[in-house]
N, C-alpha and C positions, 0 to 999 in steps of 0.2 A: 394694340403694343405699339409705341413709340419707335422708331428707328432711328439709331445712333449715327449720325456721319460719320463716314471714314476720315481720320484724319493721318496725314503722311506723317511719320515720324521726321526728326530734323535729319538724319541721314538720309531717306528717301526722299526729301524736298531739296537737299545740295544738289548745286549742278554735277553732272556724270564727270566722271576723273577722266581726264584726256591730257595731252602733251603741252596744252596751252594753259592750263590751269596749275599743271604742275610747277611750270616754269615762273608764271606769275606768284604762285606760293615761295618758289625758291627764290625769287628777286627779295620778296618782302620779309623773308628768314635771313637774307644775306644782311639787310638793312638793320634787323635784329640781333644778330648773333656774330656778323661778321666772317669773312673767309674761312678761317681757321675750325670754326665752328658749324661750318654748313655740312651736315652730314645726309645722308640719306635717310637714316634713322629718325633724326628729328624732324626732316621732311615731312617723312610718313607722319609723325607725330601732329603735325601743326596741321596735314590735311584729312588727320583721323582716319586714315586708312592701314592698312597692314603693309609693310615696306614692300612685299611681293609684288602688289598690286601696282608699283611704281615703275617695277621692273617690265610691265606690259608695255608700258608707253617710252622709257629712257632705261637704254642698255646697261648704264652705268654712272658714276659720278662723275668720269671724263666728258660721257656724252653729255650729262645735265649741264656742266660748267660750260659746253660749247655752245649749247642751247640758251643760257644764260648772257653769255658775251652777246649773243646775236640780239637777244631781247633789250640788251641795254644798248647797243648800237642803234634799234630801231626808234629809240627815244630821241636821238642825235639827230640835228638837220642836217642834209647832206650838203655837200658844197654848191656855193652859189654858181651859176652859170656866166654871170655877166661882172662886169669889173676887171682889171687888170690880173695877171697871173699871181701879182704880189698880193694884192687886195683878197683874192679868192683862198690863197693860202693861209692869211691873217685871220681871215673868219672861220676859217675850217680849225685851226688850232685853236681859238677859243670857243667855238661850240662843243669840241671833242673835249676840252677841259673840262667845260662847265656839266657835260654829259658823265663824265668819269666822277666828277664831284658830287654828283647828286643822289649816287647810292652808295652805300658803306663798301669800301674794297674795291669797288667797280674796276679800277684800275688793275687791280692783282687779277681779277675774275681774266681779263682780256690780256694782261700780260702772260698768264699759263695757258692759253690755249691757242690753239690753231685757227687759223681764219676761215672757218668752213661754212658759215651761217649765211643765206643771202642777203641780208639786210648789213651783214659786216663788210661783205664783198662789195656792195654795192659804195661804199664809203671808201675802200681800196682803189676800187676803178676811179672814182672821182678824182683821188687824190693823184694818180698816175696820169690822167687825163690832163690834170692841169698844169703837172710837171712837162708833160710832153709839150703843151700849149709854148711852155716858156723857152722850150729851144732844146733839152736836155736828148741826148742820145737815149735809146730803150736802156742800156745798162744803167748808164747815169740816173735816169728816171726811177729807176727800180733801188739802186741804191738810196738815192735821195729819200725815196719814199719809207723805204727803212728806217731810216734816220730819224726822219720827221716823225713817224708814228713811234717810235723809242725816246722821243725828247719827250712830248705830249704826254704820253704814257706814264714814265715814270716822275715827269714832275708832279703830276696828279697823285701817284701813288706817294711821292715823298710828303706831299700837302696831308694826304690822309693821315700816313705815319705819324706826321708832327702832330695834328690833331688828337691823336690817339694819346702820344704821350704826354699832350697838354691836360689831359683828363686829371680835374682836381686842382687845377692851378691854372693860369693863364699863358697865352702865348708870350705876352708881353714878359713875363716873368722868365720865361725859357731864355729867350732871347736876349735877356739883361745878365741871366748866369751865363751864358756861352760869351757873352762880350767881356764879361769879368775874367773868366777864365783864360782868353785869348788873351788879354793885357797881361795876366800875371804871369805868363810864362816865360822863360830866359831870353832875354833879347839877345845873348850872344849866339843861341842856337835857334830860334825861330823869329829874327828881325823883321822878316815882311808881314808874318801872320799878325805881328804886336803892331805893328803899323799901319793894317789893315781891318784891325780887329773891328773898329765901327762900320767900315764896309762890309765886311762879312756879316754883319748881323743888322742889316739896315730894317729889316721884318719889312720889305717892300716888296711883297709875293707878287702884285701887278707888275712893277718895272723891271723884278727878274724875271718874269714871264716873256714880258716884250723884249727883253734884251734876247733871249734864247732866241724868238721867234726873229728879230733883228737877225742874228748873226748866221742862222740857215737860210732866210732870205738872201744874204751877201754872197755865199757858199754857192746858192743855186743860180746866182746871177754870174758868177764867175764860171761855174761849168758850163752856163749856156754859152757865154763868149767863147770859150774854149771849142765848143761844138760847130759854131760859126766859123772859126778859122781853121776847120778840117778840111 
């Protein structure tokens, strides 16, 4: 009598469920369905497990989002340690923007969670170090870091929202529609908007982002000069 070799089922061959596997699956699910439809039930279905199995490794959705934010942060290169502080901050801004745009609604994930993950904290540590090297006081460095983070995160979130709005149409058309709308406004009520309609809708995201960087670099330079005079 021949012996049929034992074959593991697909479920048995699958990697064991752990926190790292759950977070990786959550990131893939986020890319597929977006922030609003990322639920523990859907995640369990994606992993082909019972929802209760998830809670052995992740307490709730809030903890999952914190872990997810840390996973996203881990894909973003840390700040450089060479070059001027202006060059380092500029590199940080571009790295974070690219990292947030690499995944659907990643900016919303970071904006909705506290910075508790170790990889995310390393980014904060690097940013604060650069600001202190620029000559800012502890208070000014903390406040500047807050606004730097908000600028880049919100910029990326706004880009993602615009992309979602452009589904089924082109960004160019949406911009053109907005330009026509601004130009059609009553000049006696909104003279400056009408005058600047082309500038308000120039569709140069790179230029717009760089302007934001330039504005806060100048602000940080002003704070650093004030600190020297104290």
